[in-house]
C-alpha positions as CSV (number, residue, x, y, z in Angstrom):
1,M,-1.7,-14.2,-56.5
2,A,-2.9,-10.5,-56.3
3,E,-1.7,-8.3,-53.5
4,P,-4.1,-8.0,-50.6
5,T,-5.9,-4.6,-50.7
6,I,-6.3,-2.4,-47.7
7,L,-8.8,0.5,-47.7
8,L,-7.5,3.4,-45.7
9,A,-9.7,6.4,-44.7
10,D,-8.2,9.4,-42.8
11,D,-8.7,13.1,-43.2
12,D,-5.0,13.8,-42.6
13,A,-3.0,13.5,-45.8
14,G,0.3,13.1,-43.9
15,I,-1.1,10.2,-41.9
16,R,-2.4,8.6,-45.1
17,T,1.0,8.9,-46.7
18,V,2.9,7.4,-43.8
19,I,0.5,4.5,-43.3
20,S,0.4,3.8,-47.0
21,R,4.2,3.6,-47.3
22,A,4.5,1.3,-44.2
23,L,1.9,-1.1,-45.5
24,T,3.1,-1.0,-49.1
25,Q,6.6,-2.1,-47.8
26,Q,4.9,-5.1,-46.2
27,G,3.5,-6.2,-49.6
28,Y,0.0,-4.8,-49.4
29,H,-1.9,-2.6,-51.9
30,V,-3.4,0.5,-50.3
31,R,-6.3,2.6,-51.5
32,A,-6.5,5.8,-49.5
33,T,-9.1,8.5,-49.1
34,G,-10.1,11.3,-46.8
35,M,-13.8,11.1,-47.4
36,A,-16.5,8.7,-46.1
37,S,-18.4,8.9,-49.3
38,T,-15.5,7.5,-51.3
39,L,-15.0,4.8,-48.7
40,W,-18.7,3.8,-49.0
41,R,-18.4,3.6,-52.8
42,W,-15.5,1.2,-52.4
43,M,-17.6,-0.8,-50.0
44,E,-20.5,-1.0,-52.5
45,D,-18.0,-2.2,-55.2
46,G,-16.8,-5.0,-53.0
47,S,-13.2,-3.6,-52.9
48,G,-10.7,-4.3,-50.2
49,D,-9.7,-7.1,-47.9
50,I,-9.2,-5.0,-44.8
51,A,-10.3,-1.4,-43.9
52,I,-8.4,1.0,-41.6
53,L,-10.7,3.9,-40.7
54,D,-10.2,7.1,-38.7
55,V,-13.3,7.8,-36.6
56,V,-13.8,11.4,-37.6
57,L,-13.9,12.2,-41.4
58,P,-15.1,15.5,-42.8
59,D,-18.4,14.1,-44.2
60,E,-19.3,11.4,-41.6
61,N,-18.3,9.8,-38.4
62,T,-17.2,6.3,-39.3
63,L,-18.6,4.8,-36.1
64,D,-22.0,5.7,-37.4
65,L,-21.0,4.2,-40.8
66,L,-19.8,0.9,-39.2
67,P,-23.2,-0.8,-38.9
68,R,-23.9,-0.3,-42.6
69,I,-20.5,-1.5,-43.6
70,K,-20.9,-4.6,-41.5
71,Q,-24.3,-5.3,-42.9
72,R,-23.0,-5.1,-46.5
73,R,-19.6,-6.6,-45.8
74,P,-20.0,-8.8,-42.7
75,Q,-16.6,-10.6,-43.1
76,L,-14.5,-7.5,-43.7
77,P,-12.1,-6.9,-40.8
78,I,-12.1,-3.2,-39.8
79,I,-9.5,-1.5,-37.7
80,M,-10.6,1.8,-36.2
81,M,-8.2,4.7,-35.4
82,S,-9.0,7.7,-33.2
83,A,-7.5,10.6,-31.3
84,Q,-10.7,10.6,-29.2
85,N,-9.1,8.1,-26.9
86,T,-11.9,7.3,-24.4
87,L,-13.3,4.1,-23.1
88,L,-16.6,4.8,-25.1
89,T,-14.7,5.0,-28.4
90,A,-13.1,1.7,-27.8
91,V,-16.3,0.0,-26.7
92,R,-18.4,1.4,-29.5
93,A,-15.9,0.4,-32.1
94,T,-16.0,-3.1,-30.8
95,E,-19.8,-3.2,-30.3
96,R,-20.3,-2.0,-33.9
97,G,-18.2,-4.8,-35.4
98,A,-14.6,-3.5,-35.5
99,F,-11.9,-6.1,-35.5
100,D,-9.7,-3.9,-33.3
101,Y,-9.2,-0.3,-32.1
102,L,-6.0,1.7,-32.2
103,P,-5.7,5.0,-30.3
104,K,-3.6,7.8,-31.8
105,P,-0.8,8.4,-31.7
106,F,0.5,4.8,-32.3
107,D,3.6,3.0,-33.5
108,L,3.4,1.8,-37.2
109,A,4.8,-1.5,-36.0
110,D,1.6,-2.0,-33.9
111,L,-0.6,-1.2,-36.9
112,V,1.3,-3.6,-39.1
113,S,1.0,-6.4,-36.5
114,M,-2.7,-5.7,-36.2
115,V,-3.2,-5.9,-39.9
116,K,-1.4,-9.3,-40.0
117,R,-3.7,-10.6,-37.2
118,A,-6.7,-9.3,-39.1
119,F,-5.8,-11.3,-42.2
120,A,-5.2,-14.4,-40.1
121,V,-8.4,-14.2,-38.1
122,P,-11.5,-12.9,-39.9
123,A,-13.6,-10.7,-37.6
124,P,-17.1,-12.0,-36.7
125,G,-20.1,-9.7,-36.6
126,V,-20.9,-8.2,-33.2
127,S,-24.3,-7.1,-32.0
128,I,-24.9,-3.4,-31.6
129,A,-25.8,-2.0,-28.2
130,G,-27.7,1.3,-28.4
131,G,-29.2,3.8,-26.1
132,Q,-26.1,4.4,-24.0
133,E,-25.4,8.0,-23.0
134,E,-22.2,9.9,-23.6
135,T,-20.8,9.4,-20.2
136,L,-17.2,8.7,-19.1
137,P,-17.0,6.1,-16.4
138,I,-13.2,6.1,-16.5
139,I,-11.2,9.2,-17.2
140,G,-7.8,9.3,-19.0
141,R,-6.2,9.2,-22.4
142,S,-2.7,8.1,-21.4
143,S,-1.2,5.0,-23.0
144,P,-1.7,2.8,-19.9
145,M,-5.4,3.7,-19.8
146,Q,-5.7,2.9,-23.6
147,D,-4.6,-0.6,-22.8
148,I,-7.4,-0.9,-20.2
149,Y,-10.0,0.4,-22.6
150,R,-9.1,-2.1,-25.3
151,I,-9.3,-5.0,-22.8
152,I,-12.7,-3.9,-21.6
153,A,-13.9,-3.4,-25.2
154,R,-12.8,-7.0,-26.1
155,L,-14.6,-8.4,-23.1
156,T,-18.0,-6.8,-23.9
157,G,-19.4,-9.9,-25.5
158,T,-18.0,-12.5,-23.1
159,D,-18.6,-13.8,-19.6
160,L,-14.9,-14.4,-18.8
161,T,-13.8,-14.0,-15.2
162,A,-11.4,-11.1,-14.7
163,L,-9.0,-10.2,-11.9
164,V,-8.4,-6.4,-11.5
165,T,-5.3,-5.5,-9.6
166,G,-3.8,-2.2,-8.5
167,E,-3.0,0.0,-5.5
168,S,-5.8,1.3,-3.3
169,G,-7.6,4.3,-4.9
170,T,-6.8,3.4,-8.5
171,G,-10.5,2.8,-9.4
172,K,-10.8,-1.0,-9.5
173,E,-14.6,-0.9,-8.9
174,L,-15.0,1.6,-11.8
175,V,-13.3,-0.9,-14.1
176,A,-15.6,-3.7,-12.9
177,R,-18.7,-1.4,-13.4
178,A,-17.5,-0.5,-16.9
179,M,-17.2,-4.2,-17.8
180,H,-20.7,-4.7,-16.6
181,D,-22.3,-1.5,-18.1
182,Y,-20.9,-2.2,-21.5
183,G,-21.1,-6.0,-21.4
184,K,-23.8,-8.4,-22.4
185,R,-25.1,-8.5,-18.8
186,R,-25.7,-4.8,-18.6
187,N,-29.5,-5.3,-18.0
188,G,-28.8,-7.4,-14.9
189,P,-27.8,-6.2,-11.4
190,F,-24.3,-5.1,-10.5
191,V,-23.6,-6.3,-6.9
192,A,-20.4,-5.3,-5.1
193,V,-19.1,-6.9,-1.9
194,N,-15.9,-6.0,0.0
195,M,-14.3,-9.1,1.5
196,A,-12.3,-7.0,4.0
197,A,-15.5,-5.3,5.4
198,I,-17.2,-8.6,6.4
199,P,-16.4,-10.5,9.6
200,R,-14.8,-13.8,8.6
201,E,-17.4,-15.9,10.3
202,L,-20.2,-14.3,8.2
203,I,-18.6,-14.3,4.8
204,E,-20.0,-17.6,3.6
205,S,-23.5,-16.6,4.7
206,E,-23.1,-13.1,3.1
207,L,-22.0,-14.6,-0.3
208,F,-24.1,-17.7,-0.6
209,G,-27.0,-17.0,1.8
210,H,-28.3,-19.3,4.5
211,E,-31.4,-21.4,5.2
212,K,-33.6,-20.8,8.2
213,G,-32.1,-22.7,11.2
214,A,-28.8,-23.2,9.5
215,F,-27.0,-21.9,12.6
216,T,-27.8,-20.1,15.9
217,G,-29.5,-16.8,15.0
218,A,-30.6,-17.8,11.5
219,A,-34.3,-17.1,12.1
220,V,-35.2,-16.7,8.4
221,R,-33.8,-17.6,5.1
222,K,-31.3,-15.1,3.8
223,I,-30.5,-14.5,0.1
224,G,-26.8,-14.1,-0.5
225,R,-24.9,-11.9,-2.9
226,F,-24.7,-14.7,-5.5
227,E,-28.5,-14.8,-5.8
228,Q,-28.8,-11.0,-5.7
229,A,-26.4,-10.8,-8.7
230,E,-28.3,-13.4,-10.8
231,G,-28.2,-12.4,-14.5
232,G,-25.6,-9.7,-13.8
233,T,-22.2,-9.2,-12.3
234,L,-20.8,-10.0,-8.9
235,F,-17.8,-7.8,-8.0
236,L,-15.7,-9.4,-5.2
237,D,-13.4,-6.6,-4.0
238,E,-10.3,-7.3,-1.8
239,I,-10.5,-11.0,-2.7
240,G,-7.1,-11.4,-1.0
241,D,-8.9,-11.1,2.3
242,M,-11.2,-14.0,1.7
243,P,-10.8,-16.8,4.3
244,L,-9.6,-20.2,3.0
245,E,-12.9,-21.9,3.8
246,A,-14.8,-19.4,1.7
247,Q,-12.2,-19.7,-1.0
248,T,-13.0,-23.4,-1.3
249,R,-16.7,-22.7,-1.8
250,L,-15.9,-20.0,-4.4
251,L,-13.7,-22.4,-6.3
252,R,-16.5,-24.9,-6.4
253,V,-18.8,-22.3,-7.9
254,L,-16.3,-21.4,-10.6
255,Q,-15.7,-25.1,-11.4
256,S,-19.3,-26.2,-11.4
257,G,-21.4,-23.1,-12.0
258,E,-23.5,-23.9,-9.0
259,F,-23.5,-23.1,-5.3
260,M,-25.2,-24.1,-2.1
261,T,-26.6,-21.9,0.6
262,V,-25.3,-22.4,4.2
263,G,-27.5,-25.3,5.4
264,G,-29.0,-25.8,2.0
265,R,-29.4,-29.2,0.3
266,S,-30.2,-28.2,-3.3
267,P,-27.6,-26.6,-5.7
268,I,-28.5,-23.2,-7.2
269,K,-27.4,-22.2,-10.7
270,A,-24.9,-19.4,-10.7
271,D,-26.0,-17.3,-13.7
272,L,-23.7,-14.4,-13.4
273,R,-20.3,-13.0,-14.2
274,I,-17.6,-12.7,-11.6
275,V,-15.0,-9.9,-11.4
276,A,-12.5,-9.9,-8.6
277,A,-10.1,-7.2,-7.4
278,T,-7.3,-6.8,-4.9
279,H,-4.5,-4.4,-4.0
280,R,-2.5,-7.4,-2.6
281,D,0.0,-9.7,-4.4
282,L,-2.0,-12.9,-4.7
283,R,1.0,-14.8,-6.0
284,Q,2.8,-14.0,-2.8
285,L,-0.3,-15.0,-0.7
286,V,-0.3,-18.3,-2.6
287,T,3.3,-18.9,-1.7
288,Q,2.5,-18.1,2.0
289,G,-0.4,-20.6,1.9
290,L,-3.0,-17.8,2.5
291,F,-4.7,-18.1,-1.0
292,R,-5.5,-21.2,-3.0
293,E,-3.4,-21.5,-6.1
294,D,-6.2,-23.2,-8.1
295,L,-8.6,-20.4,-7.2
296,F,-6.0,-17.8,-8.3
297,Y,-5.8,-19.4,-11.8
298,R,-9.6,-19.6,-12.0
299,L,-10.0,-15.9,-11.2
300,N,-7.0,-14.7,-13.2
301,V,-8.5,-15.7,-16.6
302,V,-8.3,-12.0,-17.8
303,P,-5.7,-10.1,-15.7
304,I,-6.2,-6.3,-15.7
305,R,-3.6,-4.2,-13.9
306,L,-4.7,-0.7,-13.1
307,P,-1.7,1.7,-13.1
308,P,-1.2,4.0,-10.1
309,L,-1.8,7.7,-10.8
310,R,1.9,8.5,-10.7
311,E,2.3,6.3,-13.9
312,R,-0.3,8.3,-15.8
313,A,0.3,11.9,-14.6
314,E,-0.8,13.2,-18.0
315,D,-4.3,12.2,-17.0
316,I,-4.3,14.4,-13.9
317,P,-5.7,17.6,-15.6
318,A,-8.6,15.7,-17.1
319,L,-9.3,14.0,-13.8
320,A,-9.2,17.2,-11.8
321,Q,-11.5,18.9,-14.3
322,H,-13.9,16.0,-14.0
323,F,-14.0,16.2,-10.2
324,L,-14.4,20.0,-10.3
325,G,-17.4,19.5,-12.6
326,Q,-18.9,16.9,-10.2
327,A,-18.5,19.4,-7.3
328,K,-20.2,22.1,-9.4
329,D,-23.1,19.7,-10.2
330,E,-23.5,19.1,-6.4
331,G,-23.9,22.8,-5.8
332,L,-20.4,23.6,-4.7
333,P,-18.7,26.8,-6.1
334,T,-17.2,26.7,-9.6
335,K,-13.4,26.6,-9.5
336,T,-10.5,26.4,-11.9
337,I,-6.9,25.4,-11.4
338,E,-4.2,27.6,-12.7
339,P,-1.5,26.1,-15.0
340,E,1.3,26.4,-12.5
341,A,-0.8,24.7,-9.8
342,M,-1.8,21.9,-12.3
343,T,1.9,21.4,-13.0
344,L,2.5,20.9,-9.3
345,L,-0.3,18.4,-9.1
346,K,1.3,16.4,-11.9
347,T,4.7,16.2,-10.1
348,Y,3.2,14.9,-6.8
349,E,3.5,11.1,-6.1
350,W,-0.2,10.6,-5.2
351,P,0.1,7.7,-2.7
352,G,-3.7,7.6,-2.4
353,N,-4.0,7.6,-6.2
354,V,-7.2,8.9,-7.9
355,R,-9.2,8.8,-4.7
356,E,-6.7,11.2,-3.1
357,L,-6.9,13.5,-6.0
358,E,-10.7,13.5,-5.8
359,N,-10.7,14.3,-2.1
360,L,-8.2,17.2,-2.7
361,V,-10.4,18.7,-5.4
362,R,-13.4,18.6,-3.2
363,R,-11.5,20.4,-0.4
364,L,-10.4,23.0,-2.9
365,A,-14.1,23.6,-3.9
366,V,-15.3,23.9,-0.3
367,L,-12.5,25.5,1.7
368,Y,-11.1,28.2,-0.6
369,A,-12.7,31.4,-1.7
370,E,-10.6,31.9,-4.8
371,D,-12.3,31.1,-8.1
372,A,-8.9,30.2,-9.6
373,I,-6.8,27.9,-7.4
374,G,-3.1,28.9,-7.5
375,R,0.2,27.2,-6.8
376,D,0.4,28.4,-3.2
377,V,-2.9,26.8,-2.3
378,I,-1.8,23.5,-3.9
379,E,1.5,23.6,-2.0
380,I,-0.3,24.0,1.3
381,E,-2.7,21.2,0.6
382,L,0.0,18.7,-0.6
383,R,2.2,19.6,2.3
384,A,-0.7,18.9,4.7
385,S,-1.7,15.6,3.1
386,R,1.8,14.2,2.6
387,P,2.1,11.0,4.7
388,T,4.5,11.2,7.6
389,L,6.3,8.8,9.8
390,D,6.3,8.9,13.6
391,N,9.5,10.8,13.5
392,G,8.0,13.6,11.4
393,I,10.1,12.8,8.3
394,D,8.1,12.3,5.0
395,D,7.3,8.7,4.2
396,D,8.3,9.2,0.6
397,S,11.6,10.9,1.3
398,D,14.7,8.9,0.5
399,D,16.8,10.4,3.2
400,L,17.1,13.4,5.6
401,G,18.8,15.3,2.8
402,G,15.8,15.0,0.6
403,F,13.5,16.1,3.3
404,V,15.7,19.2,4.0
405,T,15.9,20.0,0.3
406,R,12.1,20.0,0.0
407,H,11.8,22.1,3.2
408,L,14.3,24.7,1.8
409,D,12.4,24.8,-1.5
410,L,9.2,25.7,0.3
411,M,11.0,28.2,2.4
412,F,12.6,30.0,-0.5
413,D,9.3,29.9,-2.5
414,S,7.7,31.8,0.4
415,F,10.1,34.7,-0.1
416,E,8.6,35.2,-3.6
417,G,11.9,36.2,-5.3
418,R,13.2,38.3,-2.4
419,L,16.4,37.5,-0.5
420,P,15.8,35.7,2.8
421,P,16.7,37.5,6.0
422,S,20.3,37.2,7.3
423,G,21.4,34.5,9.7
424,L,19.9,31.7,7.6
425,H,22.7,29.3,8.4
426,G,22.3,29.5,12.1
427,R,18.5,29.3,11.8
428,I,18.6,26.1,9.8
429,L,21.2,24.5,12.1
430,R,19.0,25.2,15.1
431,E,16.0,23.7,13.4
432,I,17.9,20.5,12.8
433,E,20.0,20.4,16.0
434,R,17.2,21.0,18.5
435,P,15.0,18.0,17.6
436,L,18.0,15.8,17.1
437,I,19.4,16.6,20.6
438,E,15.9,16.3,22.2
439,K,15.4,12.9,20.6
440,V,18.8,11.6,21.7
441,L,18.2,12.9,25.3
442,A,14.8,11.1,25.3
443,V,16.4,7.9,24.1
444,T,19.1,8.1,26.8
445,R,16.4,9.0,29.4
446,G,18.2,12.4,30.1
447,N,21.7,10.9,30.5
448,Q,23.9,13.6,29.0
449,L,27.1,11.5,29.0
450,K,25.4,8.7,27.0
451,A,23.7,11.3,24.7
452,A,27.1,13.0,24.0
453,A,28.5,9.6,23.1
454,L,25.7,8.9,20.7
455,L,26.0,12.3,19.1
456,G,29.8,12.0,18.8
457,V,30.6,15.2,20.7
458,N,32.1,15.7,24.1
459,R,30.0,16.4,27.2
460,N,30.9,20.1,27.4
461,T,29.9,20.7,23.8
462,L,26.5,19.1,24.5
463,R,25.9,21.1,27.6
464,K,26.7,24.3,25.6
465,K,24.2,23.3,22.9
466,I,21.5,22.6,25.5
467,R,21.9,26.1,27.0
468,E,22.0,27.8,23.6
469,L,19.0,26.0,22.3
470,D,17.1,26.3,25.6
471,I,16.5,22.5,25.8
472,E,14.9,21.2,29.0
473,V,16.5,18.1,30.2
474,T,14.7,15.7,32.5
475,R,16.6,12.8,34.0
476,V,14.3,9.7,34.1
477,P,15.4,7.1,36.7
478,R,15.3,3.4,35.6
């Protein structure tokens, strides 16, 4: 039996050589070219069992060539490669008939695995959706985001229920909107509802609607979110906050495809797609009896985990630039962020994720006169926005030593290369000792004997420190 033939098109000779060697070692015959014209001639000749195409070739964009290829060779599996690693690239490759999409750079093992799958499962034709503008609903080219893009692209032709999980501020609604905007229900409405924002006693009426007279105050019939989303997508945000009673009704909808209004007698067809999201651990809620296990599995058909911003720090420059562009479009001053300042942004933990970064960028655009935002401004902003505990120690610090180290880093940075003034040891000790002694005296209600015992010093030493640090002691009777 003849060796399976793979058609490879990439304008980089080095990439062609590496891929050809890897596939040849797997027993495939490879025909490689750097031109779309040569590739099309092979297509007309009926050559090849699989095609691996880079998106950008010198004489044509292969995404534009894909419809013609699929029309002439509808059963030919096509794997697209691209360094333009955006959601739109993945979606368009899938919409125009590609078997799969592989963002560059990639591991050769992943490509070989994809080729084997393509031989095992021939790719069906996919209808082409046109007229979509070159917009970027989700920003980022990091590896975690590429996984998200590929999942969204594969879901464009389906109505499968998806469960989007991730920390607050990661952009779960953006993912749901992208699934809608690039899916087959794009012409229908996108309806979003936040479970945590609705009083528990009103959730069923809000979701399913109610009939006139169904309960006290129901003066007219109300259309619920399920009816509003007919033909489109219903996004149920913070699904973990849904009461058990409403969970039962939602489960029935997912099982039967129908729902009843509150007080209604006739079922209504649920012609929509459901995407749910939560920042909570639903499996843990199931264990605690706060979330129905059967509903969890009905929602978790396609799990999508959004990574926190700290896991994709390489996307921060692109995100910051995007938010600066939005601010400019809204009439705010044009700003840029200097490289050192951007480096500082990439090292921050971002507990508020993308939402926190967006808010920071807007503050930069509004509050600062500088056209180029430097490191000093970013330090001030991050120091001000860092979450703190009641005792004033950073929430993300591992211990007091870590907090002191960061404090010293900021202090020495402020000297801008100059030596600090003398007496630094005594100054730092006073900054630490004073709040410590004041706190212990507050806990002991001003009892210096008990305070000395807690501190591990004798009473005379404590009295001396109180005088030196000018600490006011108030004895509070019990």
